[in-house]
C-alpha positions in Angstrom: 0.8 34.4 7.4 0.0 32.1 4.3 2.3 29.1 3.6 2.0 28.1 -0.1 3.6 24.7 -1.1 4.3 24.6 -5.0 5.1 20.9 -6.0 5.6 19.7 -9.5 7.1 16.3 -9.6 7.1 13.0 -7.7 10.3 13.6 -6.2 9.3 17.0 -4.9 6.1 15.6 -3.4 8.0 12.9 -1.7 10.1 15.3 -0.1 7.6 18.1 0.5 5.0 16.0 1.9 6.5 15.5 5.6 7.0 19.2 5.8 3.3 19.6 4.9 2.4 16.8 7.2 4.1 18.5 10.1 2.5 22.0 9.2 -0.8 20.2 9.5 0.0 18.5 12.8 1.0 22.2 14.2 -2.2 23.6 12.7 -0.5 26.1 10.6 -2.4 27.2 7.4 -1.3 25.3 4.2 -2.1 25.9 0.7 -0.9 23.2 -1.5 -0.6 23.6 -5.3 0.4 21.0 -8.1 1.7 22.5 -11.2 1.3 19.3 -13.4 4.9 18.8 -14.4 4.3 15.1 -13.2 0.8 13.6 -13.0 1.3 10.0 -12.7 0.9 8.4 -9.2 0.8 12.0 -7.6 -2.6 11.1 -5.7 -1.4 8.0 -4.8 1.7 9.7 -2.8 -0.8 12.2 -1.5 -2.8 9.4 0.0 0.3 7.5 1.1 1.5 10.6 3.0 -2.1 11.1 4.5 -2.0 14.9 3.6 -5.2 16.5 4.5 -5.0 19.8 2.6 -6.7 19.4 -0.8 -4.2 20.1 -3.8 -5.0 22.8 -6.2 -4.3 21.7 -9.8 -3.5 24.9 -11.7 -4.0 22.9 -15.2 -6.9 20.3 -14.3 -6.7 17.0 -16.4 -3.2 17.9 -17.5 -1.1 15.2 -19.2 2.2 14.4 -17.6 5.2 16.2 -19.3 7.8 13.6 -20.4 10.0 15.4 -23.3 11.7 18.6 -23.8 9.2 20.0 -26.3 6.3 19.5 -24.0 8.0 21.0 -21.1 8.9 24.2 -23.0 5.2 24.7 -24.0 4.1 24.0 -20.7 6.4 26.3 -18.8 5.2 29.8 -20.0 1.7 28.6 -19.2 2.1 27.6 -15.6 4.6 30.7 -15.1 1.8 32.8 -16.1 -0.7 30.8 -14.0 1.4 30.9 -11.0 1.9 34.8 -11.3 -2.0 35.3 -11.4 -2.5 32.8 -8.4 0.3 34.5 -6.1 -1.1 38.2 -7.0 -3.8 37.3 -4.5 -1.2 37.3 -1.7 1.6 39.6 -0.5 4.3 38.5 1.8 3.3 34.8 2.0 5.8 32.1 2.3 6.2 30.4 -0.9 7.7 26.9 -0.5 9.7 25.8 -3.4 11.8 22.7 -3.7 14.9 21.4 -5.2 15.9 22.3 -8.8 13.2 21.3 -11.4 11.4 23.6 -13.8 8.5 23.9 -11.4 11.1 25.3 -8.8 12.2 27.6 -11.3 8.8 29.1 -12.3 7.7 29.1 -8.8 10.5 31.0 -7.2 10.4 33.8 -10.0 6.7 34.1 -9.9 6.7 34.4 -6.1 9.4 37.0 -6.4 7.5 39.0 -9.1 4.4 39.2 -6.8 6.3 40.5 -3.6 5.9 37.0 -1.6 9.0 35.3 0.1 10.8 32.4 -1.6 11.2 29.6 0.9 13.7 27.0 -0.8 13.7 23.7 0.4 16.8 21.6 0.0 18.7 24.6 -0.7 22.5 25.1 -0.9 23.4 22.1 -3.2 25.7 22.8 -5.9 28.0 20.4 -8.2 30.2 23.7 -9.1 29.7 22.4 -12.7 27.3 25.1 -14.5 26.4 22.4 -17.2 26.5 19.2 -15.1 23.8 18.1 -14.2 21.9 20.0 -16.8 19.8 21.9 -16.2 19.6 21.3 -12.6 22.6 23.2 -11.8 21.6 26.2 -13.6 18.2 26.3 -12.1 19.5 26.0 -8.5 21.8 29.2 -9.1 18.8 31.3 -10.4 16.7 30.0 -7.5 19.5 30.8 -4.8 19.3 34.4 -6.1 15.6 34.9 -5.4 15.7 33.1 -2.0 14.7 34.8 1.1 15.2 31.6 3.5 17.2 28.8 2.4 16.6 25.4 4.1 20.0 23.6 3.8 20.1 19.9 4.6 23.7 19.9 5.4 26.6 22.0 7.0 28.3 22.4 3.6 25.1 23.4 1.8 24.5 25.8 4.7 27.9 27.2 4.4 27.6 27.7 0.7 24.7 29.8 0.9 26.1 32.0 3.6 29.4 32.5 1.8 28.0 33.2 -1.6 24.4 34.7 -0.9 24.9 36.9 2.1 21.5 38.5 1.8 19.7 35.1 2.2 18.8 33.8 5.7 19.9 30.2 6.0 18.6 27.4 8.2 20.4 24.3 8.6 17.8 21.3 8.9 20.4 18.8 10.0 19.4 16.2 7.4 17.1 15.9 4.1 13.4 15.7 4.6 13.2 12.3 2.7 14.3 10.9 6.2 10.8 12.0 7.5 9.2 10.5 4.5 10.6 6.9 5.2 10.0 7.4 8.8 6.4 8.5 8.2 5.8 5.5 6.0 7.3 3.2 8.4 9.7 1.7 5.9 12.3 -0.5 7.6 14.9 -2.7 6.1 15.0 -5.0 8.8 11.5 -6.2 7.7 12.7 -7.0 4.3 14.6 -10.0 3.3 17.2 -9.5 0.1 16.4 -11.5 -2.9 19.0 -13.6 -4.6 21.0 -11.9 -7.5 18.7 -8.9 -8.3 19.2 -5.4 -9.5 16.8 -2.2 -9.6 17.5 0.1 -12.3 16.2 3.9 -12.2 17.4 6.1 -15.1 15.9 9.2 -16.1 18.6 12.0 -16.3 18.9 14.0 -19.5 22.6 13.2 -19.9 21.8 9.4 -20.0 18.4 9.1 -22.1 18.3 11.9 -24.5 21.5 10.7 -26.5 21.0 7.7 -28.7 24.2 6.5 -28.5 24.5 6.8 -24.6 21.3 5.1 -24.0 22.5 2.2 -26.2 25.4 1.8 -24.0 23.3 1.7 -20.9 20.8 -0.9 -22.7 23.9 -3.1 -23.6 25.2 -3.0 -20.2 21.8 -3.9 -18.7 21.6 -7.1 -21.3 25.0 -8.1 -20.1 24.3 -7.6 -16.3 21.1 -9.6 -17.0 23.2 -12.8 -17.7 23.9 -13.0 -13.8 21.1 -11.0 -12.3 17.4 -10.4 -12.7 17.0 -6.8 -13.5 13.8 -4.7 -12.2 14.1 -1.5 -14.4 11.7 1.0 -13.0 10.7 3.1 -16.2 10.0 6.9 -16.1 7.9 8.0 -18.8 10.5 9.9 -20.5 12.9 7.0 -20.3 10.3 4.7 -21.9 9.6 7.1 -24.6 13.4 7.4 -25.4 14.0 3.7 -25.4 11.2 3.1 -27.9 12.4 6.2 -30.2 15.9 4.9 -30.4 14.4 1.1 -31.1 15.9 -0.1 -27.8 12.7 -1.0 -25.9 11.8 -4.3 -27.6 15.4 -5.7 -26.9 15.1 -5.0 -23.2 11.3 -6.2 -23.1 12.0 -9.5 -24.9 15.0 -10.4 -22.3 13.2 -12.8 -19.8 15.6 -11.6 -17.1 14.7 -7.9 -17.3 11.6 -6.8 -15.8 10.2 -3.4 -17.4 8.3 -2.1 -14.5 6.0 1.4 -14.4 6.5 4.0 -11.8 4.9 3.0 -8.5 4.1 3.9 -5.0 6.8 5.3 -3.2 6.7 2.7 -0.6 6.5 0.1 -3.0 9.7 1.4 -4.9 11.7 1.6 -1.8 10.7 -1.9 -0.7 11.9 -3.2 -4.2 15.0 -1.4 -4.1 16.0 -2.5 -0.6 14.9 -6.2 -1.7 17.8 -6.1 -4.3 21.6 -6.7 -4.1 22.4 -3.4 -5.5 20.6 -0.2 -7.2 21.7 1.4 -10.4 20.5 5.1 -10.6 21.0 8.4 -11.7 18.4 10.3 -9.3 19.5 12.4 -6.5 16.5 11.3 -4.3 17.6 7.7 -4.7 21.0 8.5 -3.6 19.6 10.1 -0.4 17.0 7.6 0.7 19.4 4.5 0.0 22.3 6.2 1.9 19.9 6.3 5.1 19.6 2.7 4.8 23.2 2.1 3.8 22.2 0.0 0.7 24.7 -0.6 -2.0 24.1 2.2 -4.8 25.9 3.0 -8.0 25.3 6.3 -9.4 25.4 6.5 -13.1 26.9 10.0 -13.1 30.4 11.9 -13.3 29.2 14.5 -10.7 26.8 14.8 -7.9 25.7 17.8 -5.9 24.9 15.4 -3.0 27.3 13.9 -0.7 24.8 11.5 0.8 26.4 8.0 1.0 29.3 8.9 -1.4 32.4 6.8 -0.3 30.0 4.9 2.1 27.4 3.1 0.5 27.5 4.8 -2.9 29.9 5.1 -5.8 29.8 7.5 -8.7 30.7 5.3 -12.0 29.6 6.9 -15.3 31.6 4.8 -17.9 29.3 1.5 -18.5 32.1 -0.8 -19.1 33.4 0.0 -15.6 30.0 -0.3 -13.9 29.5 -3.7 -15.5 32.8 -5.0 -14.1 32.0 -3.4 -10.9 28.6 -5.3 -10.8 30.0 -8.4 -12.2 33.1 -8.7 -9.7 30.3 -7.9 -6.8 32.6 -5.2 -5.8 29.2 -3.5 -4.4 29.2 -5.9 -1.5 31.6 -3.6 0.3 29.1 -0.9 0.0 26.6 -2.8 2.1 26.1 -0.8 5.8 23.6 -0.5 8.6 21.0 1.8 8.8 21.8 5.4 9.8 20.4 6.5 13.1 18.8 10.0 12.7 17.8 11.6 16.1 16.5 14.9 14.4 13.5 15.5 12.2 14.4 18.0 9.4 10.7 18.6 8.5 9.8 19.4 12.2 13.0 21.8 12.5 11.6 23.5 9.3 8.0 23.7 11.0 9.3 24.9 14.2 11.3 27.7 12.4 8.0 29.0 10.9 5.9 28.5 13.9 
């Protein structure tokens, strides 16, 4: 039986890498495909996780797609290449992850070529069709193509069993990002918190593609910098929008705001845990910081993930409210101890297919 893992983004690779690691450890056959949706630091992540299987780049020397027009031109190209590649197989296990355009292209192409769709991190839903956009729409389409749904929580498992009765469901009792943290031996106890610092990571469509919204966020960051050193880790799309809307230089000239490029996973997580609080709109950040019980503010109205909500994480979408929350140091009550996990989600998935 062929096991084909299709990955497009950094966040996907971080979560799929431990599954590939355990498949390799159990000597199960692995084919590893990169679609090129993200390019920056992907090889660094492969090296970090010590993945032995050489990835197949469907589009060699491909540039990263960091805006909507580039993604729209890339999508039909990668969709055709995936169909041509998967036609060589029949009834193979095609592992797709999450809710990106790579997920959509991979799931549809696997279905059209008579292969099985194995959806990692399945069953998540915000119950709001257009929020987050386009992730929620992608998930709902992928659910309908899925043969085996690997669900990180009982809630996600129950959602699949109730609404997609023809789909087999596996409860993995946690997100595979837990294994990513353990494999890289990232331990909060070895990290001493800096004084008065915030890590910021923002890239969602709702936050960066609207000039007024991004201006509000930039104003908020400048205000917070009066009391905190800010480490703003820039996604390529975020940097482009800041420059397009003439907001980049204002942040760059602020000596208390460090504009940082994307970095290795281990480096980023160490930086995040070394801060007082993290402001993010990313689901992966929410999950990994929940594991550490690290104070996290999620710049969104809704989230499809329950990790850390009401524990170490809080949803605040209005920038004035978020500013007051930070200035008044209300985030301190979000600080908790690291969660103890006895099961390995990636090992659970591997055992299922073994």
